[in-house]
N, C-alpha and C positions, 0 to 999 in steps of 0.2 A: 202322953205329955201334956194335957191339960193341966195337970197339978204341978209341972216342973215351974222351977222358981229361978234358974240359974241355966244360962246358955250363953255360949260364947261364939265371937266372932273373929275372923282373919281375913285377911288381904293376902293372895299367893300369886305368883308370877309377876310378869311385867307391871310397872304403876300405869295409871292413865288418869284422865280427869273426870271426876264422877265418884271416886271411892269413898271419900269423906261424907261426902252426900249419901251415900249408900249406907255405911255405919251410921250416921245420924238417923236414917229411917229405920233401922234396924232397933236403934236404942229407943227411940220416941214409942215405938210401937210396942215393943218387950215393957216397957216402963209403965207408960200411960195405959196401953190396952189391956195388959195382964198382971201387972205389979211384978215384974221378974225383974230380976239381977243379970246385967252382961257385963262379960269378963273379955276384953278385948286381946287378942294373943299377938304380941309383938313378932315381926320378921316371918309370918308364915309359919310354914314347918319346922324353920330353923329356930323358932323362939321355944317350940314344944321340945327340942332336943337339948335345951338349956337346963340345969339345975340349980336353983330352982328355975320353974319354968317363968319365960319372960312374958308377963301378962298384966293388964290394969284393970281396974274396975272403973266402968263407963255409967254415968249418970248424965242427966240431963242439963245438969250446969257445964258438961264438957263442950255443950254444943250450943251455947247462947252467942257465941261470936260469929266469925267468919267463914266455920268450915264447911258450910255448904257452897262457898264460893271458892275453896282453896283446892289445888289440882295436888296430885300425889297421894299418900295415905298415913294418916298420924299412926297408924300401927306398924307403918314399915312392911317391907315384902321381901321375896326373894324368889329369884326363877333360878336358883344353882342347888345343886346335891340332891336329885332323886334319892329319897330316903330308902328306897328298895334296893338302890345300887349304890351307896353314897361313897364318893371319892375319898380315899385319906390320903395322909401325908405320902405313904409309901407307895402310892399307886395303886392299892387294893382297892375293890369296889366290894362295901360291907351293907349287908341288910340291917339298917338301922331302925328299921318300923318299929320293932317291940318299944324301942326308948320312944318313940313320939305317941304309942298308945298308952305307955305308962304316964306321961305327960298329960296327956287327956283326962287320965283317971285322977291325976293329982290334983286337977282344977275342980274336980267333981262337979263337973256340968252335965246337963241334961240332955244337950243336943248342940249341935255346932251349925252354923252359917258360913259357908265359905265362897267367898268372893273370888272367882278366878276365871282363866280361860278353860277350854277343854283339857290340855295337859295337865293343869293344877287340879282340876274337879275330878280326872280319872286319878290321880294319885290320893286325893283325899278322900274319895268313895272308897279306896282299898284300905284306907287307913281306919276309917269308920266302921268298915265292916269287921277289920280285926277287933276294936273296940266295942261294936255291938252298939254303937252308939248313932243316933239319927242324924242324917246330913242333910240340909237342903244347899243347894248350889245357887250360886247368884252370877250370871255371864258377864264377863268384864273381858274387854279387848279392844284396842283400837283396829284391830286386824277385822273383826267381824265375822269371824269364820267359824263361830260356835254353832253347829245344827240345831235346828229347831226353835230358833228364834229369829225374828226379823232384825233385831238390833241387839248390840250389846253394849254396857257401860263404856263409855269413851271414844265409840267410833264417831259419833256426831261432832265431838271437839276436834278429834284429828282431822276428820272431812274439812272442817271449817278452817283449821289450822292450814292444811295444804291449799284451799281455795284461795285463800289469803295470798299465799305465797304466790300463786299465779297472777292475783290481782296486782301484786307488785313487781312481778317479774315483767308483765306486758308492756308499761310505758318505757321502761328500759331497752326492751327488745325492740320496739319501735324506733325508739331513739337513735339506736346504734346500729340499725339492720341487721340483727342477729338472731339465729335460732338458740331459744332459751329451754334447756331438758332441766327437767325437776325429776329428781329420784325420791320417791316416798316409801314409807315402812307397808307392812301388811304380810308380812311373813310369807307363807306360801299362796296367800290368796290376794287378788287385784281390787278388792272392793274400796279401799280408799282411794287408789288412782282414778279408778273408772268413775267413781262419784264426784271426787273433786276435778276430774278433768273435764267432766260435763259441766259443771256447776262454774267452773272457771275459766270456760272458754277455750280449752286447749284444743290444737290443730290435730294432735297424735297421742293416741293413748295406748300404752302398752303395759298388759297383763300376762300372768304368766299362763292364762287358762287358755290363751289365743295365740297360737305361733303367729310369728311376724316375718316379713322379708324385707331387707333393706331396699330392694327396687320399687317394692310398694310406697316405700316410704320418702324414697327419690321423686316418685313420680306425686306424691302428695306436696312435696314443697315446691316443685316445678309448677304445679297446678296453681299454688297460692302466688307465686310470682306472677304468672301469666294474668292473674285477677288485679294484679298491682300491690300486692302486699309484699312489704321488706321485712317482714319478720315472722317467725313462727315460734308456738308453744309447744313444747312435747313434754309428756308427763309419763313416767315409769314406775310400774312398783318394783321393788328391790330383788323380789324372786324371779323376774325374767331374765329368761338364758341368753347367752351369746346365741348368734344365728346357726353355730354349729353345735347347738346343744348343751355348752357347758355353764356350770354355777359361778357366778361372780361372787367371790368372798373376801373377806378382808380379816385380818388376824386381830382380836381385840387384847387389852393390857392382861387380861387371865390366862391367854394363851390358847384359847379356844377362837375358833372361826365362826362369822357370821355372815349374812347377807351383806354386799356392798361391793359397789364398783359398778355396777350395771349403767348407771346413768353416765360415768366418765366413758365407758365402753361405746355406748349409743353416742355420745357426743363426737368422739373422736372419729368414728366412723361416718357419721353425717357430715362432719367439716370438710373430710377427705372427698367423700363421695359427691356432695353438693356444692363443693368449693363455697363455702360458706364461713361465718364467723360463728362460732359457736361457745355458749357458756353454760357451765354446769353446776347447778346447786343440790346438794345433799340435804335434804331438810332434817333427816335422822331424829334424834330425841325431841326436837322442839314439839314434836307432834304429840308427845304424850305429857307435856305440861301446859299451862296457859290455865285460865279460868273455864270452868266447865260452862257448856253452851247450856240453856233452858233444856233444850232436849235430853242430853244426859243428864239434869238435875231431876227431871220429871220422871225419867226411866229409873232412876237410881231409888228415887221416894217409893214408886209404884212397887218396884222390883224388892227392895226392903221389907216393907210393910207386908206383902203377900208371902215373903220367907217366914218371917215370924207368925203368920196365920198358919201355913201350913206346919210349923213344928206345933203351935196350939191344936191342930187337928189331929195330933199324933201320926202325921205323914213323916217318911224317911226315905233318902235316896231318891229326892225329886230335884229338878232344876226348874226355877222360874223361868218364864220366857215371854216375849211378846208376838202375838199372831192374830192377825184380823181385826187390829186395834182395841185389842183387849189382852188381860194379861192371864197366862194360863201356866201349868205345870207340867213336865212330861218326865218319866223315868230317867234318871242319870244314865241308865244303861244306854240309851237310844242316844245320847250327846257324845260320848266316850269313843274316842280315835274314829269319828267320821267329821273330818272338817270340812265345813260349809265353804266352797268355791264360788266363782264366780262362773254364772250359768252363760254359755256363749248365746243362749236364746231368750235371755231375761230382758225385762221391761227396759232395763239401763242400758245394755247393748243395742237393743232395737233405738231408743231414742239417741243414742250417740251415732249410729249409721245414719238415722235419719237427719241427723244435723250436718252430715257428711264430714264428720269426725273418721279419721284414719285409724283403724284399730292394728293395722299391720298386715292383714292378711288378703286383704283386697282393695 
């Protein structure tokens, strides 16, 4: 790979803050460090299905402005249509991976850097194996559920947004004697809710990894009242289930379902059980946007540079990661289909309990 002169980069899966900073780092390292040419592929794998392939040449001039600070992705992305089981208009599921492999070949690139979550990286790994193309993955997801790395790009900004929301909800909760329930994203993991809940002074944090009981929540609210408090802050991860184990989902415009509704469920139950006035805020996609915080910009830069260096070293099927205050890399096979969930015995959970925050189980 040391003689390579042309590499591709794409973003795949849900967007988040820090993607443009990552693309910027890849381009700077490839151009200034190795004299390579970089091709940015549009719309993730969807761009590789188009003919001609949707792509653009990326040079340093593209990154002289505000892209380091801008959320979203200039390349576009997709989190729909698994190419190995692509939904067709007539309802059939078709394997379109050969078309994507052909798209990669048409670009005449010598390696690919894929910026995505565990699901996207799993798909890209299979595609690049078919194309016999070196792939280096960069973990990004606000959910922070990619195994093998302490942080993924986008997580820090999402936690900051959720923390700001709690900061804004606290004064109005105190002004009106209310319980405020904040529902946050996180897919199947509770990392955002746990971190933001601690940082934002939540009284109750509910995550899918720790079962809860409403009587425990009632006891916490009652204890706060005895202390003279006239309000409470509750943060709940979207994947938390109802007390009887049901998943709260809502239907989106495409007709498919996604997590959503658990905040309103918790709010209704608390209002009735605690005889309290409750308001629910669903933060939703606000967590994906906004100016990336310094932590995400730093991780984007470190990951982008290391990914290019790995290609230069002839590495393939690796993912960059952050561990022990330094950048590392590990086989993609170790991170695929192994989501990193909240450890009920983790330092953050112990800290929350040490602060008297109720996690719903005791």
